[in-house]
Each structure stands twice: as structure tokens, then as C-alpha cells.
ROGU-606231 format. One record per residue (C-alpha): residue in three letters; residue number from 1; x, y, z. Coordinates in steps of 0.1 Angstrom, whole numbers, plus 5000, padded with zeros to 4 digits. Each point is the difference from the previous one (the first is absolute). Example, Ala and Ser with C-alpha at 12.3 -4.5 7.8 and 13.67 -1.06 7.14 Angstrom:
! ROGU-606231
- ala,1,5123,4955,5078;
- ser,2,5014,5034,4993;
This chain:
! ROGU-606231
- met,1,4976,4765,4867;
- gln,2,5012,5032,5016;
- lys,3,4997,4984,5035;
- arg,4,5019,4970,4988;
- ala,5,5028,5021,4985;
- val,6,5004,5019,5033;
- glu,7,5001,4968,5020;
- ile,8,5025,4984,4976;
- asp,9,5023,5032,5006;
- ile,10,4996,4997,5037;
- thr,11,5006,4962,5001;
- tyr,12,5030,4997,4976;
- asn,13,5017,5034,5004;
- ile,14,4990,5018,5031;
- ile,15,4999,4973,5028;
- pro,16,5032,4984,4991;
- lys,17,5017,5033,5001;
- leu,18,4985,5008,5034;
- gln,19,5009,4967,5014;
- glu,20,5035,5003,4988;
- lys,21,5004,5031,5022;
- gly,22,4986,4984,5031;
- ile,23,4965,5015,4997;
- tyr,24,4972,4975,5011;
- cys,25,4971,4994,4975;
- ile,26,4968,4983,5011;
- val,27,4971,4996,4974;
- phe,28,4963,4996,5009;
- asp,29,4969,4995,4980;
- leu,30,4963,4989,4999;
- ser,31,5001,4977,4971;
- lys,32,4972,4993,4976;
- ser,33,4992,4967,5017;
- asp,34,5000,5017,5033;
- arg,35,4975,5025,4988;
- glu,36,4977,4974,4985;
- gln,37,5000,4981,5034;
- leu,38,4991,5031,5020;
- leu,39,4973,5012,4974;
- gln,40,4983,4966,5002;
- thr,41,4990,5008,5036;
- phe,42,4982,5033,4989;
- ser,43,4962,5001,4995;
- glu,44,5002,5028,4974;
- asn,45,5020,5012,4970;
- ile,46,5023,5027,5017;
- thr,47,5009,5014,4966;
- lys,48,4966,5016,4998;
- arg,49,5005,5020,5033;
- ile,50,5003,5038,5004;
- thr,51,5033,5008,5016;
- trp,52,5004,5022,5030;
- asp,53,4969,4988,5017;
- arg,54,5011,4996,5036;
- glu,55,4983,5015,5031;
- tyr,56,5033,5012,5017;
- ile,57,5010,5021,4968;
- asn,58,4988,5035,5007;
- asp,59,4995,5026,4971;
- glu,60,5035,5016,5006;
- met,61,5018,4967,5000;
- leu,62,4980,4988,4968;
- phe,63,5011,5032,4983;
- glu,64,5036,4994,5007;
- leu,65,4999,4963,4992;
- lys,66,4985,5008,4966;
- asn,67,5023,5030,4992;
- ser,68,5034,4986,5013;
- thr,69,4999,4973,4973;
- glu,70,5006,5026,4972;
- thr,71,5032,4992,4979;
- ile,72,5025,5018,4979;
- ile,73,5024,4991,4972;
- lys,74,5036,5007,5009;
- asn,75,5031,4987,4983;
- gly,76,4977,4979,4978;
- phe,77,4985,4981,5029;
- ile,78,4966,5002,5019;
- gln,79,5006,5012,5034;
- asn,80,4982,5012,5031;
- lys,81,4992,5036,5002;
- asp,82,5009,5017,5032;
- tyr,83,4971,5003,5023;
- ser,84,4997,5018,5035;
- gly,85,4969,4995,5022;
- lys,86,4987,4991,5033;
- tyr,87,4997,4962,4993;
- ile,88,5023,4995,4970;
- asn,89,5035,5013,4993;
- ile,90,5022,4992,4970;
- ile,91,5033,5016,4994;
- gln,92,5023,4991,4970;
- asn,93,4984,4967,4995;
- glu,94,5002,4990,5037;
- arg,95,4968,4993,5020;
- tyr,96,5005,5016,5034;
- thr,97,5008,4974,5027;
- val,98,4989,5011,5036;
- gly,99,5027,4998,5026;
- asn,100,5031,4997,4979;
- pro,101,5033,5008,5018;
- lys,102,5022,5030,4991;
- thr,103,5032,4979,5004;
- phe,104,5004,4964,4990;
- lys,105,5024,4973,4987;
- his,106,4979,4984,4972;
- met,107,4970,5004,4980;
- leu,108,4971,4976,4992;
- tyr,109,4984,5009,4966;
- leu,110,4964,4989,4989;
- phe,111,4993,4996,4963;
- gly,112,4967,4989,4985;
- pro,113,4965,5009,4988;
- cys,114,4972,5018,5019;
- val,115,4997,4975,5027;
- ile,116,5035,5008,5012;
- arg,117,4997,5037,4994;
- gly,118,4967,5001,5019;
- asn,119,4977,5015,4976;
- tyr,120,4971,4993,5022;
- val,121,5013,5010,5035;
- glu,122,5014,5031,5017;
- asp,123,5037,5004,5007;
- lys,124,4999,4984,5035;
- asn,125,4984,4968,4986;
- ser,126,5022,4995,4971;
- ile,127,5022,4969,4999;
- gly,128,5031,5021,5005;
- ser,129,4986,5016,5032;
- ile,130,4990,4966,5014;
- leu,131,5033,4986,4994;
- arg,132,5015,5031,5017;
- lys,133,4985,4989,5032;
- lys,134,5014,4966,4998;
- ile,135,5035,5006,4987;
- asn,136,5029,5014,5022;
- ile,137,5011,5035,4996;
- asn,138,5032,4991,4981;
- tyr,139,4978,5000,4968;
- tyr,140,4984,5028,4981;
- ile,141,4970,4987,4980;
- lys,142,4997,5015,4966;
- asn,143,4967,4991,4983;
- cys,144,5005,5005,4962;
- ala,145,4971,4979,4990;
- phe,146,4978,5013,4971;
- ser,147,4992,4976,4973;
- trp,148,5017,4970,4982;
- leu,149,5007,5019,4968;
- gly,150,5024,5024,5017;
- met,151,5015,4976,5026;
- asn,152,5032,4993,4983;
- tyr,153,5006,5039,4992;
- ser,154,4993,5007,5036;
- ile,155,5025,4972,5012;
- arg,156,5027,5013,4977;
- ser,157,4994,5036,5012;
- asn,158,5010,4995,5036;
- val,159,5033,4999,5018;
- tyr,160,5010,4970,5022;
- lys,161,5023,4988,5027;
- thr,162,5013,4964,5010;
- gly,163,4975,4988,5025;
- asp,164,4969,5017,4986;
- ile,165,4968,4979,4994;
- ile,166,4977,5002,4970;
- leu,167,4965,4985,5000;
- ile,168,4984,4995,4967;
- phe,169,4964,4991,4992;
- cys,170,4999,4983,4965;
- asn,171,4973,4992,4975;
- asp,172,5013,4968,4982;
- arg,173,5019,4977,5024;
- thr,174,5012,4977,4972;
- ile,175,5024,5026,4987;
- phe,176,5017,5000,5035;
- thr,177,4998,4963,5008;
- gln,178,5015,4992,4967;
- asn,179,5031,5019,5009;
- gly,180,5001,4982,5033;
- ile,181,4985,5030,5022;
- lys,182,4977,4989,5027;
- val,183,4965,5017,5000;
- his,184,4980,5001,5032;
- ser,185,4963,5002,4997;
- val,186,4980,5022,5024;
- ile,187,4968,4979,4996;
- lys,188,5002,4992,5038;
- ala,189,4994,5036,5007;
- tyr,190,4968,4999,4981;
- gln,191,4990,4968,5017;
- lys,192,5001,5014,5034;
- val,193,4974,5026,4992;
- ser,194,4967,4981,5009;
- asp,195,4977,5024,4980;
- leu,196,5025,5006,4973;
- gln,197,4973,5010,4975;
- asn,198,4991,5030,5020;
- his,199,5036,5014,5000;
- ile,200,5006,4997,4962;
- tyr,201,4990,5025,4973;
- asp,202,4998,4992,4963;
- thr,203,5032,4977,5001;
- leu,204,5019,4981,5027;
- leu,205,5028,5024,4997;
- his,206,4977,5029,5008;
- cys,207,4994,4994,5036;
- asp,208,4995,5020,5033;
- lys,209,5021,5005,5031;
- val,210,4989,4966,5015;
- val,211,5014,4980,4971;
- thr,212,5029,5024,4995;
- lys,213,5011,4993,5037;
- tyr,214,4999,4963,4994;
- ile,215,5021,5003,4970;
- ala,216,5025,5020,5018;
- asp,217,5001,4975,5029;
- glu,218,5007,4972,4974;
- met,219,5028,5019,4983;
- tyr,220,5015,5006,5034;
- gln,221,4999,4963,5009;
- val,222,5017,4991,4968;
- cys,223,5028,5025,5007;
- ile,224,5005,4984,5034;
- gln,225,5001,4965,4985;
- glu,226,5025,5011,4975;
- glu,227,5021,5012,5031;
- leu,228,5001,5037,4990;
- leu,229,4993,5030,5023;
- lys,230,5024,4988,5027;
- glu,231,5008,5024,5028;
- asn,232,5037,4990,4997;
- thr,233,5003,5010,4964;
- pro,234,5037,5013,4997;
- asn,235,5005,5037,4995;
- ile,236,5012,5001,4964;
- lys,237,5017,5032,4991;
- glu,238,4997,4997,4964;
- glu,239,4983,5030,4984;
- arg,240,4967,4999,4981;
- lys,241,5005,4997,4963;
- lys,242,4982,4999,4966;
- leu,243,5002,4965,4986;
- phe,244,4981,5007,4968;
- gly,245,5000,5025,4971;
- arg,246,4971,5021,5013;
- asp,247,5005,5032,5021;
- asn,248,4988,5000,5035;
- thr,249,4963,5014,4997;
- asn,250,5006,5019,5032;
- asn,251,5026,5023,4985;
- thr,252,4994,5027,4972;
- ile,253,5018,4988,4969;
- ile,254,5022,5028,4987;
- pro,255,5011,4998,4964;
- glu,256,5035,5014,4991;
- glu,257,4985,5027,4978;
- phe,258,4978,5011,5029;
- lys,259,5031,5004,5022;
- glu,260,5017,5022,4972;
- trp,261,4968,5021,4999;
- ile,262,5000,5005,5037;
- thr,263,5037,5012,4998;
- ser,264,4992,5024,4972;
- ile,265,4972,5018,5020;
- lys,266,5018,5004,5032;
- lys,267,5011,5034,4989;
- tyr,268,4962,5011,5007;
- lys,269,5000,4990,5037;
- ile,270,4999,5028,5027;
- ser,271,5019,4991,5031;
- asn,272,4994,5013,5036;
- ile,273,4961,5002,4999;
- asn,274,4976,4987,5024;
- lys,275,4972,4988,4979;
- ala,276,5000,4991,4963;
- gly,277,4970,4987,4981;
- thr,278,4992,4993,4962;
- ile,279,4974,5001,4973;
- val,280,5002,4980,4969;
- met,281,4984,5018,4971;
- asn,282,4993,4994,4963;
- cys,283,4988,5036,4994;
- asn,284,4985,4995,4966;
- pro,285,4999,5030,5001;
- phe,286,5009,5020,5032;
- thr,287,4967,5015,5013;
- leu,288,4989,5022,5030;
- gly,289,4989,4967,5017;
- his,290,5036,4989,4999;
- arg,291,5012,5033,5014;
- tyr,292,4974,4998,5028;
- leu,293,5012,4966,5009;
- ile,294,5036,5011,5002;
- glu,295,4992,5030,5021;
- glu,296,4979,4980,5024;
- ala,297,5028,4973,5003;
- lys,298,5028,5025,5005;
- lys,299,4982,5016,5029;
- arg,300,5008,4968,5020;
- leu,301,5035,4995,4988;
- asp,302,5036,5016,5000;
- val,303,5006,4986,4965;
- leu,304,4977,4985,4973;
- tyr,305,5013,4977,4973;
- ile,306,4980,4998,4969;
- phe,307,5007,4971,4978;
- val,308,4986,5005,4965;
- val,309,4991,4969,4981;
- glu,310,5025,4996,4973;
- glu,311,4983,4973,4979;
- asp,312,4992,5016,4967;
- lys,313,4965,4987,4995;
- ser,314,4979,5030,5008;
- phe,315,4984,5026,4978;
- phe,316,5028,5025,5010;
- ser,317,5037,4988,4996;
- phe,318,5019,4995,5031;
- lys,319,5023,5029,4990;
- asp,320,4970,5024,4999;
- arg,321,4984,4986,5032;
- phe,322,5032,5004,5019;
- glu,323,5005,5034,4988;
- met,324,4966,5010,5009;
- val,325,5004,4987,5035;
- lys,326,5031,5020,5005;
- ile,327,4983,5032,4988;
- gly,328,4971,4992,5022;
- val,329,5020,4998,5032;
- ser,330,5028,5024,4993;
- asp,331,4989,5024,5026;
- leu,332,4999,4974,5028;
- glu,333,5029,4995,5023;
- asn,334,5013,4964,5006;
- val,335,4977,4984,4974;
- ile,336,5023,4978,4981;
- val,337,4990,4986,4965;
- ile,338,5015,4966,4991;
- pro,339,4995,4977,4970;
- ser,340,4985,4967,5011;
- gly,341,5022,4977,4977;
- arg,342,4987,4965,4992;
- tyr,343,4991,4992,5035;
- ile,344,4971,5020,5011;
- ile,345,4967,4996,4982;
- ser,346,5015,4985,4969;
- thr,347,4990,4973,4976;
- glu,348,5025,4978,5020;
- thr,349,4986,5007,5035;
- leu,350,4965,5009,4994;
- pro,351,4990,4985,4966;
- gly,352,4963,5010,4999;
- tyr,353,5004,5037,5007;
- phe,354,5005,5011,4965;
- glu,355,4969,4981,4987;
- lys,356,4977,5012,5027;
- glu,357,4979,5022,4977;
- glu,358,4993,4970,4977;
- his,359,4997,4974,5029;
- pro,360,4990,5021,5031;
- asn,361,4990,4969,5019;
- val,362,5031,4979,4996;
- asn,363,5011,4983,5032;
- leu,364,5031,5018,5014;
- asp,365,5031,4983,5016;
- ala,366,5021,5029,5013;
- thr,367,5022,4978,5022;
- asp,368,5032,5003,4979;
- asp,369,4996,5037,4995;
- leu,370,4993,5009,5037;
- glu,371,5026,4976,5014;
- leu,372,5028,5015,4978;
- phe,373,4989,5035,5011;
- ala,374,4995,4993,5037;
- gly,375,5027,4976,5004;
- val,376,5028,5018,4982;
- ile,377,4991,5036,4986;
- ala,378,4982,5012,5031;
- lys,379,5029,4989,5022;
- glu,380,5027,5015,4978;
- phe,381,4981,5035,5002;
- asn,382,4988,4996,5036;
- ile,383,4964,5002,4989;
- ser,384,4975,4994,5028;
- val,385,4967,5010,4982;
- arg,386,4985,4996,4965;
- phe,387,4972,5024,4990;
- val,388,4973,4994,4974;
- gly,389,4970,5016,4987;
- glu,390,4967,4982,5005;
- glu,391,4986,4984,4970;
- pro,392,4962,5002,4994;
- lys,393,4999,4990,4964;
- asp,394,5030,4979,4990;
- pro,395,4996,4963,5013;
- phe,396,5036,4991,4993;
- thr,397,5014,5028,5019;
- glu,398,4976,4995,5028;
- gln,399,5013,4963,5002;
- tyr,400,5036,5014,5001;
- asn,401,4992,5023,5028;
- arg,402,4984,4973,5020;
- glu,403,5031,4978,4994;
- met,404,5022,5027,5013;
- glu,405,4979,5003,5030;
- arg,406,5003,4964,5008;
- ile,407,5037,4994,4990;
- leu,408,5019,5032,5009;
- pro,409,4994,4999,5039;
- lys,410,5015,4966,5001;
- phe,411,5033,5019,4989;
- gly,412,4995,5026,5026;
- ile,413,4988,5026,4974;
- ser,414,4968,5020,5006;
- phe,415,4973,5004,4974;
- tyr,416,4982,5033,4996;
- glu,417,4970,5004,4977;
- ile,418,4990,5036,4991;
- pro,419,4966,5010,4987;
- arg,420,5002,5012,4963;
- lys,421,4997,5037,4992;
- lys,422,4969,5010,4982;
- ile,423,4988,5029,4978;
- arg,424,4966,5016,4998;
- gly,425,4980,4984,4973;
- gly,426,4965,4999,4989;
- val,427,4976,4980,5023;
- glu,428,5029,4990,5023;
- asp,429,5037,5004,5006;
- glu,430,5022,4982,4975;
- val,431,5032,4982,5010;
- ile,432,5031,5013,4984;
- ser,433,5018,4971,4981;
- ala,434,5026,4996,4973;
- ser,435,4974,4981,4979;
- leu,436,4976,5030,5002;
- val,437,5027,5022,4985;
- arg,438,5007,4976,4974;
- lys,439,4962,4999,4991;
- cys,440,5000,5039,4999;
- met,441,5031,4999,4975;
- lys,442,4980,4977,4978;
- glu,443,4968,5022,5002;
- lys,444,5023,5032,4997;
- asn,445,4984,5014,5031;
- tyr,446,5029,5021,5008;
- glu,447,4984,5022,5025;
- lys,448,4990,4971,5022;
- ile,449,5037,4988,4998;
- lys,450,5011,5033,5015;
- arg,451,4980,4992,5029;
- leu,452,5015,4966,5004;
- val,453,5038,5007,4998;
- leu,454,5025,5026,5011;
- pro,455,5006,5031,4976;
- asp,456,5036,4988,4993;
- ile,457,4987,4964,4992;
- tyr,458,4974,5015,4977;
- asn,459,5027,5019,4981;
- tyr,460,5021,4968,4998;
- leu,461,4970,4981,4985;
- lys,462,4993,5028,4976;
- glu,463,5036,5002,4988;
- his,464,5006,4964,4996;
- tyr,465,4966,4984,4991;
- phe,466,4987,5028,4979;
- met,467,4965,5000,5016;
- ile,468,4990,5035,4988;
- glu,469,4997,5003,4962;
């Protein structure tokens, strides 16, 4: 039903709007009858097969093929998760196409399931990269394929210009044909492979580079038959525009309240400095570990901005945490303490963070949080590096660190992870952590707390939380 709803939206709402604006749409499929016809020639039931079993796939490529299919939920839709590797690269829902030009007149978009995305081939053998070799340089090929379920969202999220081309691989051709839209079968591509059974995995749409190449060839031939891709395409000066209600997924979405918050914190910015960095801290409470991380970061910077998580869902209130951080860095020059607002590690941008103790293994999607930080906040404060403490025990925070390591460099921001400070324990050194301080508070182990926090922080805790009876 979900696939059908998606394709009804594409057929009756999306394609007519695109065609109205002079954007060419061609629909392809491998229909149910086509599949039955092909499967009759096989000597085994391919659904029983183990995937990824191919001689030319080495261990490194196999690892990337498996891990690059990971998904995230963003804006309520399942989407590709960014991935960077030797063989597979996906950035903001676009599969990397080898050889795309930097300047171009038009774009050719690919939408569809795994066979179009190229789940079983490396970048250079994807349908987009194969088409790139055939199509003139006036076109940039954008492979937005992922799945049938998110296809309408993906189409609605892009910006278009008159003369662009969209190739769609559909699931149910009847929905399209009933609305007068021609659907081109790619069965000829499969029929050209003499030993087809040896180039298919567990379904006909899960195929290797041999079948993928023939499918790309077939799609190209249809484009030629439809008299598209002409060298003499007029140079239309019309600007690219968003035709649908979704924001362009390549741009960071900035809420009005966020803009107001940015304006309110500009007073903290220090001008005329060479290198600025940041640490985002919850400080629940502020420990010697936090102090050590700040000192190590400051050694490498002219100014350090500390954003204190403002969400009031921690053991200590934001007011107390913010005050403790200010006390903890009061003697350090050019260390600026700023409230994080609702847009850095909040229930809006990083929902699972405040339930991590109850659900430590929750799957993390930090895309919104880090895109807002890197795309807007870091630029506003000229931040070029973000520091974190390594996380040996908290799985959620460790996931967040790895997401920063993956996403921030794409925005030109360095990621720097500093080993945690330890204190001498019994059998081995013990990592200083805020959770350890809270544990000691519960146990009324005040002598140990003195070893975990600055004297002024200890006095603050004593005064406000009545630790000592």
C-alpha cells in the first residue's frame, strides 16, 4: 500500500507539475510479467541465495557495500545515510557519479530502488556513472535513487530547471499507464545477458555490474528514442527553482526562531582572531575532566567557545550547570561560555540524548544537529575545529563522536578527540566523569568528589545541593 501511495502521488501530482514546467519525465520498470518470464529460464530458486557472493568483490569492497546501505529517519522519511569510502560514496541522498562536470546547463535525475542506486556495485559501475560516459557534458547526472517508499519525497526535495530530465524506475506500471504515462520495460537489458542467472543475487533487481551496465544502456537508448539529450539543446537562462513544498535537501533548513537565537548570541563573538574552536558540554556537573578538555583545546586556539546544553532534562538544572561552567573557566582568557539554545543537542535536534541512560544503545541520527551547527553556527563564529573527549563507556555519546568525525569535515570543520582525564583508583586508573560525581553524591562519598571537581565547584555543590549533613 505504501509503494502504491507513493506512485499515485508521483503519477497524479508530481509528473504533471514537472511536465508543465518543461521537465522531461521517462518511466521505466521490470514488470511482474517480465520477471516471471525471466525467472522461468533459471534452474534454481534465487530467493534462497546468499547475497554478496561474487569473486570480484574483495573484503574491503564487501564491507563498504554492506555498510553503505544504512538508513536514517529525517523529516519523517527514510533516507540514505551519508557514507564515504574507497568504493561507495553517498552525500545528502546523492550517490556519487564519476566524471560529473563542474559547469553544466541541465541535470538528469535518477529516482528508483536499489537497482538504480547501485546497492551491489561500486561508484564507477553505478547506472549514473555508466550514463555519464554516454551523455554529453551539458548534463550533470544526479543519482537520487534509494527506495520506492521515499521516491516521491526525494523528487519533491530537489530543485529543477526547464530542460532537465528525470528518469523514474517504478514498481506498479498500471498506476502510470492509467494516467496516460508510457512505461518502458528494461527486460531487453536482462535478455542480453547470456548467463543471467550468474549475475543476479536473491532478486532480479539485486544485480551485479554486468546487468547494471545493460540496464543503463537500455535507459540511454530510450532517451535517444524520445529525442532527448540533444547537443543543440537551447541555453535556457531560467534559474533553478523549487517546484514543490519540500525544502532542497542540499540546504540546511533554518527555522525563524533559530535565526533569532543566532542574533541574540552574536554579542559573545570575539573578532580579529586567527583560530576559533568549540566544545559543546552538558556538564552535569562540571568536573576536572571538563576542565582538562578545555585546557587541552585552548592550547591549540586563540579563542574557545563553550556551548552549554540548555535543555533542562539533566540531574542539575541548566542554570546551575551554566554557572558551574563559568566558575570553572573564570581564570582562562578568551574562553567564552554561551547557552546552546534549542539548536545544539536538544530534544529537537538530538532526541535520544536525554534518554541515553535508560536506552544506551538507541540508534543515533545526529544529521539535523550537526548540519545546523556546521552549516550555520560554526560559520557565524568562524569556528574551524570542534573538540570532544573520548567516550569509553557511553555508547550514545560515542556514536555522536563518530557522527561528528564523519560529518564535520564535509563542512570544513576539523574534529579533535582528546583522551579523558583519569584519577588514581584502586586496581586501575578511573576515568573522571559527571556520572561518577553523581554516583558519589548518591553515596555521600564527599572525599572522592573533592578529587573529581575544582574546589570552587565543590563549594557550589555543597551550597546548592546540601551534600554534607
